[in-house]
N, C-alpha and C positions, 0 to 999 in steps of 0.2 A: 503494499501501500504506499509505504513512504516513497518508494521509486518513482511510482505514478503521480503522486503529489508534485514532487521536484520536478519531474518531466513536463507536468500541466504549469506549473509555476513558470519555469524557465522559458516556456513557449508561448504563454498567454500575453497577448499584447497590453502594455500598460500604459498609462499615461500620469504626468504630475502636473495640477495645477495649484496656483498660488493661494488660492481659497483654502483648499484642504490643508496646507502647509502652515496658513494663518490659524486655523482651527485647532490643530495640532499642538502648535506651540502655546495657545492660550490654555489646553486643556493640562500641559505639563506645568507652565506657569503657576498655575493655581493649585497645585498640589504641594502639601505640606510634608508627605512622605519620600520625595525626591530630592537628592543630594543636589544632582546636576544632570543635564541631559545635553546631547548633540544631536542635532537633526541635519542631515545631508542629503543632497540629490545625487545619484549616481546617474548622469545624464545619457549614459550609454546604455545603460539596462532600463532605463525609465522607471526607476523604483527609490523609493524613500528607504533610507538607513538610520536608524535611531539607535543610539548607545545611552543608556540611563544608568544611573549609578543612584540606588536608594540610600536612604539615611541609615536602614537596617535591613540588610538583604536577608531574604529567607526563600525557598523555593514556593511557598505557599504565598508570600507578599508579592513576587513576581507574577504569580498567576492570578492574583485577585487584580494587580494592576493591568494587566494585559486584557483582562475580561472585562473590566470597567471601560478601558482604551477602546476595544470593539464595539461596546454598549453606543458610547459616545460620538466614535469617528468613524465606523463601519456603516458601510450601505445596507439599506435593510433586503438587498436581494440575496446578496452571494457574500458569506463570509466563510474563507477557508484557512486552515493554518495546520502547521506541522511545528511539533515543540521538542526540542533538544535540551533535557536537563543535566546541568554538571553542577558540582559542588559550589563553585563561585559566580555561577552565571545560569542565565536561561536563555536559549535562544529561539526565537519564533520566526519562520517564514508565513507571511500573512498577506493573502489576497481576497480584497474586497470589490464588489462589483455591482453595477446598478442592473435593471431590468434588460437594458441595452447593452449587456455585457461590456460597458465601458468599466474599464479596471485600474486599481491601483494595487501595485506591489509593495511589500514593505519588508524588509530585515531588520528584526527589532532585538538587541541584546540587553538584556536588564542583569545588572550586578548589584 
């Protein structure tokens, strides 16, 4: 299943729009559980790269943050992700799309 998702993630056309970037920044700026974050755009692959450092990392707190992020920032129609959990970080590949299959791809690392 993991390989199928990664293949879909890599092949799915993506776009990045300024409005979503501003919404994401607002979401993270208002959180008290985040020490710092870095948001970049991979122009080649048209995906967002998010590196987040929590004040107190745990796998549970990373999962909670990601779930809240998806609820606020994800499109209503399609939300797919895969998660890789390590001792010191959690990494998500996340794809969200609207009903017209206009998608945004993200790579999110939470430490």
